BADRENZA-856915 format. One record per residue (C-alpha): chain; residue number from 1; x, z negated, y negated. Coordinates in Angstrom, 1 decimal, m for minus. Layout:
PT,unit,pos,X,Z,Y
PT,A,NUM,X,Z,Y .
...
//
This chain:
PT,unit,pos,X,Z,Y
PT,A,1,0.3,m0.2,0.0 .
PT,A,2,1.1,0.5,m3.5 .
PT,A,3,0.8,m1.6,m6.2 .
PT,A,4,m2.0,m1.1,m7.6 .
PT,A,5,m4.0,m1.4,m4.0 .
PT,A,6,m4.4,2.6,m3.1 .
PT,A,7,m2.6,4.3,m0.7 .
PT,A,8,0.4,6.3,m1.2 .
PT,A,9,m0.3,9.4,m2.1 .
PT,A,10,0.2,12.3,0.5 .
PT,A,11,2.7,14.7,0.4 .
PT,A,12,1.6,18.3,m1.1 .
PT,A,13,0.4,20.4,2.1 .
PT,A,14,2.9,24.0,2.1 .
PT,A,15,1.7,26.4,m0.1 .
PT,A,16,0.8,29.5,2.8 .
PT,A,17,0.9,32.8,0.8 .
PT,A,18,m2.3,33.1,0.7 .
PT,A,19,m5.1,35.9,0.0 .
PT,A,20,m8.0,34.4,1.6 .
PT,A,21,m10.4,35.9,m1.6 .
PT,A,22,m9.6,39.4,m2.4 .
PT,A,23,m11.8,40.4,m5.4 .
PT,A,24,m12.0,44.5,m6.8 .
PT,A,25,m13.3,47.3,m5.4 .
PT,A,26,m10.0,49.0,m4.1 .
PT,A,27,m8.7,46.0,m2.8 .
PT,A,28,m11.8,45.4,m0.7 .
PT,A,29,m11.9,48.9,0.4 .
PT,A,30,m8.0,48.9,1.6 .
PT,A,31,m9.0,45.6,3.3 .
PT,A,32,m11.9,46.9,4.8 .
PT,A,33,m10.2,49.9,5.7 .
PT,A,34,m6.8,48.5,7.2 .
PT,A,35,m8.2,46.1,9.9 .
PT,A,36,m6.2,44.1,10.0 .
PT,A,37,m7.8,40.5,8.6 .
PT,A,38,m10.6,39.2,9.9 .
PT,A,39,m12.9,39.3,6.9 .
PT,A,40,m16.2,36.5,7.1 .
PT,A,41,m18.3,38.0,4.7 .
PT,A,42,m18.3,40.7,1.8 .
PT,A,43,m19.6,39.2,m1.5 .
PT,A,44,m22.4,42.4,m3.3 .
PT,A,45,m23.9,41.9,m7.0 .
PT,A,46,m27.4,42.6,m5.7 .
PT,A,47,m27.9,46.5,m7.1 .
PT,A,48,m31.4,46.3,m8.8 .
PT,A,49,m31.9,49.7,m6.5 .
PT,A,50,m31.1,49.0,m2.9 .
PT,A,51,m28.6,51.6,m1.8 .
PT,A,52,m27.4,53.5,m4.9 .
PT,A,53,m24.4,52.5,m7.3 .
PT,A,54,m20.8,51.8,m6.9 .
PT,A,55,m20.8,49.0,m4.4 .
PT,A,56,m22.7,51.3,m1.9 .
PT,A,57,m20.5,52.9,0.4 .
PT,A,58,m18.4,49.3,0.6 .
PT,A,59,m21.2,48.2,1.8 .
PT,A,60,m21.8,50.9,4.3 .
PT,A,61,m18.2,50.6,5.5 .
PT,A,62,m18.9,46.4,6.0 .
PT,A,63,m22.4,47.5,8.3 .
PT,A,64,m20.1,49.4,10.4 .
PT,A,65,m17.5,46.5,10.7 .
PT,A,66,m20.4,44.3,11.4 .
PT,A,67,m18.9,42.2,8.6 .
PT,A,68,m21.9,39.7,6.5 .
PT,A,69,m23.2,41.3,3.4 .
PT,A,70,m24.8,38.7,0.9 .
PT,A,71,m26.5,40.0,m1.6 .
PT,A,72,m25.9,37.7,m4.4 .
PT,A,73,m26.4,37.7,m8.6 .
PT,A,74,m23.6,38.9,m10.4 .
PT,A,75,m23.2,35.8,m12.2 .
PT,A,76,m23.1,33.7,m9.1 .
PT,A,77,m20.8,35.9,m8.0 .
PT,A,78,m18.4,35.8,m11.2 .
PT,A,79,m18.6,31.7,m11.0 .
PT,A,80,m17.3,32.2,m7.6 .
PT,A,81,m14.7,35.4,m8.5 .
PT,A,82,m11.5,34.1,m9.9 .
PT,A,83,m10.2,37.1,m11.6 .
PT,A,84,m11.3,38.0,m14.8 .
PT,A,85,m13.1,41.7,m13.7 .
PT,A,86,m14.1,41.2,m9.6 .
PT,A,87,m15.9,44.4,m10.2 .
PT,A,88,m19.0,43.0,m8.4 .
PT,A,89,m17.8,42.5,m5.1 .
PT,A,90,m15.3,39.5,m3.3 .
PT,A,91,m14.6,39.3,0.3 .
PT,A,92,m13.9,36.4,1.6 .
PT,A,93,m11.4,36.2,4.7 .
PT,A,94,m8.7,34.9,6.9 .
PT,A,95,m5.3,34.5,5.2 .
PT,A,96,m2.2,36.6,4.7 .
PT,A,97,0.7,36.0,8.1 .
PT,A,98,3.9,35.2,6.4 .
PT,A,99,6.4,37.9,7.3 .
PT,A,100,9.3,37.4,9.1 .
PT,A,101,13.3,37.4,7.2 .
PT,A,102,15.1,39.1,9.9 .
PT,A,103,12.0,41.6,11.1 .
PT,A,104,12.4,43.0,7.5 .
PT,A,105,15.7,43.4,7.5 .
PT,A,106,16.4,45.4,10.3 .
PT,A,107,15.0,49.5,10.4 .
PT,A,108,12.1,51.3,11.0 .
PT,A,109,12.1,53.8,12.7 .
PT,A,110,15.0,54.8,11.8 .
PT,A,111,14.6,54.2,7.7 .
PT,A,112,16.7,51.5,6.3 .
PT,A,113,14.9,48.7,4.9 .
PT,A,114,14.1,48.8,1.3 .
PT,A,115,13.1,45.0,0.0 .
PT,A,116,12.1,43.7,m3.0 .
PT,A,117,12.1,39.6,m3.5 .
PT,A,118,11.8,38.4,m6.8 .
PT,A,119,13.2,34.9,m8.8 .
PT,A,120,10.8,32.9,m9.6 .
PT,A,121,7.5,35.9,m11.1 .
PT,A,122,4.9,33.5,m12.1 .
PT,A,123,2.3,36.4,m13.2 .
PT,A,124,m0.6,37.3,m11.3 .
PT,A,125,m0.7,40.2,m12.6 .
PT,A,126,2.8,41.3,m12.9 .
PT,A,127,3.1,40.8,m9.3 .
PT,A,128,0.1,42.7,m7.9 .
PT,A,129,1.6,45.4,m9.6 .
PT,A,130,4.6,45.1,m8.2 .
PT,A,131,3.5,45.0,m5.0 .
PT,A,132,1.4,48.3,m5.5 .
PT,A,133,4.6,50.1,m7.1 .
PT,A,134,6.7,48.5,m4.2 .
PT,A,135,3.9,50.0,m1.7 .
PT,A,136,3.8,53.4,m3.7 .
PT,A,137,7.4,53.8,m3.4 .
PT,A,138,8.7,52.9,0.6 .
PT,A,139,8.8,49.2,0.0 .
PT,A,140,9.1,47.8,3.7 .
PT,A,141,9.1,44.3,2.6 .
PT,A,142,9.3,41.4,m0.2 .
PT,A,143,10.1,38.8,m0.4 .
PT,A,144,9.4,35.7,m3.0 .
PT,A,145,10.3,31.8,m3.1 .
PT,A,146,7.3,29.4,m1.8 .
PT,A,147,8.0,27.8,m4.8 .
PT,A,148,7.7,28.1,m8.6 .
PT,A,149,6.7,31.4,m8.1 .
PT,A,150,3.2,33.0,m7.8 .
PT,A,151,1.8,34.1,m4.0 .
PT,A,152,m1.5,36.6,m3.2 .
PT,A,153,m4.6,34.8,m5.3 .
PT,A,154,m7.5,37.0,m6.4 .
PT,A,155,m5.3,38.6,m9.8 .
PT,A,156,m2.5,39.5,m7.4 .
PT,A,157,m4.4,40.9,m4.6 .
PT,A,158,m7.2,42.4,m7.3 .
PT,A,159,m4.2,44.2,m9.4 .
PT,A,160,m2.0,44.9,m6.0 .
PT,A,161,m4.7,47.4,m5.3 .
PT,A,162,m4.9,47.2,m1.6 .
PT,A,163,m1.0,47.3,m0.8 .
PT,A,164,m1.4,43.9,0.1 .
PT,A,165,m2.8,44.5,3.9 .
PT,A,166,0.1,47.7,4.5 .
PT,A,167,2.9,45.6,2.7 .
PT,A,168,5.1,43.0,4.5 .
PT,A,169,5.3,39.8,2.7 .
PT,A,170,8.3,36.6,3.4 .
PT,A,171,7.9,33.6,2.4 .
PT,A,172,11.8,31.4,1.9 .
PT,A,173,12.1,28.5,1.6 .
PT,A,174,15.0,29.5,m1.7 .
PT,A,175,16.1,32.6,m2.8 .
PT,A,176,19.6,32.7,m2.7 .
PT,A,177,20.1,31.7,0.5 .
PT,A,178,17.6,33.9,1.9 .
PT,A,179,19.9,36.4,0.3 .
PT,A,180,23.0,35.9,1.6 .
PT,A,181,21.1,35.8,4.7 .
PT,A,182,19.8,39.0,4.4 .
PT,A,183,23.7,40.4,2.6 .
PT,A,184,24.4,39.0,7.0 .
PT,A,185,21.7,41.5,8.6 .
PT,A,186,23.7,43.8,6.3 .
PT,A,187,21.2,44.5,3.3 .
PT,A,188,22.9,45.2,0.1 .
PT,A,189,21.6,42.5,m3.1 .
PT,A,190,21.2,44.2,m6.1 .
PT,A,191,20.1,42.5,m8.7 .
PT,A,192,18.0,43.6,m12.3 .
PT,A,193,19.1,42.7,m15.3 .
PT,A,194,19.7,43.6,m19.0 .
PT,A,195,23.5,42.8,m19.1 .
PT,A,196,24.0,44.1,m15.3 .
PT,A,197,27.5,46.2,m16.1 .
PT,A,198,25.9,49.5,m14.1 .
PT,A,199,23.1,51.8,m15.3 .
PT,A,200,19.9,51.4,m12.3 .
PT,A,201,20.2,55.6,m12.4 .
PT,A,202,24.1,55.1,m11.1 .
PT,A,203,23.5,53.1,m8.1 .
PT,A,204,24.6,54.4,m4.8 .
PT,A,205,23.7,51.6,m2.6 .
PT,A,206,20.1,53.2,m2.8 .
PT,A,207,20.0,55.1,0.4 .
PT,A,208,21.4,51.7,2.1 .
PT,A,209,19.5,49.1,3.0 .
PT,A,210,19.1,47.4,m0.3 .
PT,A,211,17.2,44.5,m1.9 .
PT,A,212,15.9,45.2,m4.8 .
PT,A,213,15.8,41.8,m7.1 .
PT,A,214,13.6,41.1,m9.9 .
PT,A,215,14.0,38.3,m12.3 .
PT,A,216,11.2,35.8,m13.8 .
PT,A,217,9.5,36.9,m16.8 .
PT,A,218,11.8,35.4,m20.3 .
PT,A,219,14.6,33.9,m18.4 .
PT,A,220,15.5,37.1,m15.8 .
PT,A,221,17.6,36.1,m12.7 .
PT,A,222,18.7,32.5,m12.4 .
PT,A,223,22.7,31.9,m12.2 .
PT,A,224,22.7,31.0,m8.5 .
PT,A,225,20.9,34.4,m7.7 .
PT,A,226,22.5,36.6,m9.8 .
PT,A,227,26.3,35.3,m8.2 .
PT,A,228,24.1,36.1,m4.3 .
PT,A,229,23.5,39.9,m5.6 .
PT,A,230,26.6,42.9,m4.3 .
PT,A,231,25.5,44.7,m7.5 .
PT,A,232,24.4,43.8,m10.8 .
PT,A,233,22.2,46.9,m12.7 .
PT,A,234,21.1,47.8,m16.2 .
PT,A,235,18.3,50.1,m17.3 .
PT,A,236,19.4,51.6,m20.3 .
PT,A,237,16.8,51.3,m22.9 .
PT,A,238,17.0,53.2,m26.5 .
PT,A,239,13.9,51.6,m28.6 .
PT,A,240,13.2,49.3,m31.6 .
PT,A,241,12.3,46.7,m28.5 .
PT,A,242,15.1,45.6,m26.1 .
PT,A,243,12.6,44.4,m23.1 .
PT,A,244,10.4,45.8,m20.6 .
PT,A,245,8.3,43.3,m18.8 .
PT,A,246,9.1,42.9,m15.0 .
PT,A,247,6.5,45.3,m13.6 .
PT,A,248,7.3,48.2,m15.7 .
PT,A,249,11.1,47.0,m14.9 .
PT,A,250,10.9,46.8,m11.1 .
PT,A,251,8.9,50.3,m11.4 .
PT,A,252,11.8,51.9,m12.7 .
PT,A,253,13.9,50.8,m10.5 .
PT,A,254,11.8,51.4,m7.4 .
PT,A,255,11.3,54.7,m8.0 .
PT,A,256,15.2,55.6,m8.8 .
PT,A,257,16.0,53.9,m5.3 .
PT,A,258,12.3,56.1,m4.1 .
PT,A,259,14.3,59.0,m5.6 .
PT,A,260,17.7,59.3,m4.2 .
PT,A,261,16.6,58.1,m0.5 .
PT,A,262,14.7,61.8,m0.8 .
PT,A,263,17.7,63.0,m2.3 .
PT,A,264,19.5,62.1,0.7 .
PT,A,265,16.9,62.6,2.8 .
PT,A,266,17.0,66.3,1.1 .
PT,A,267,19.8,67.1,2.0 .
PT,A,268,21.0,66.2,5.6 .
PT,A,269,20.8,69.2,7.5 .
PT,A,270,17.7,68.6,10.2 .
PT,A,271,18.9,69.2,13.6 .
PT,A,272,17.5,71.4,16.0 .
PT,A,273,16.1,69.9,18.9 .
PT,A,274,18.2,72.7,20.8 .
PT,A,275,21.1,70.8,20.2 .
//
């Protein structure tokens, strides 16, 4: 018992990855189509004419998948929603499963891993946008720290527009140790920072197993994470404002990795099956 006569407070439970509530039309559509998680129920703001409107296809898809659909008022749905604009629909589902870091470090179908690691990114809109961009650029996984970082909230899921259903995400206790562990498995760490010594378009590691490390909004890479990077690269800026937000900077860096990989693939002679 404590001095106040109350039992001591329990330690907070470890934070999971999240993702058990998905909001927004595109995010819910990808959740249903992917079929990788159990969807317990779909909440839909009841239309004036049943079977009509922009949500009719989602209701039909849910019916095909035998997902229960609850028609509720827009007021009730918005009261339960946790994003600013749920677009009249939300799904309650099983949470996302955390990916294994060692699995992310392995090549898939002959393609070297392309990972994105986030060092203390806390803005859910930025995180969701980064997930969407990373998937579009061919990233094979994402690494986030368990603490001092946003996880998959409904706002993240909506901004990611379904990317969370296809992009494995590993949650690690500490990012510096995770980068060191990836390095032992042959994955090069490329940090992105305004003071980086080399331009991101001149980094020659993009076609190798690589993890692109993005710093938090404002402070950038933490000193220890920066020391764990093999290369620290920068984006050349010529305008009056000397910085980009992490989602925009991450998009540029991800597309540079994708571009180099496409160039390497295009320059590699095709193997004749008869050889």
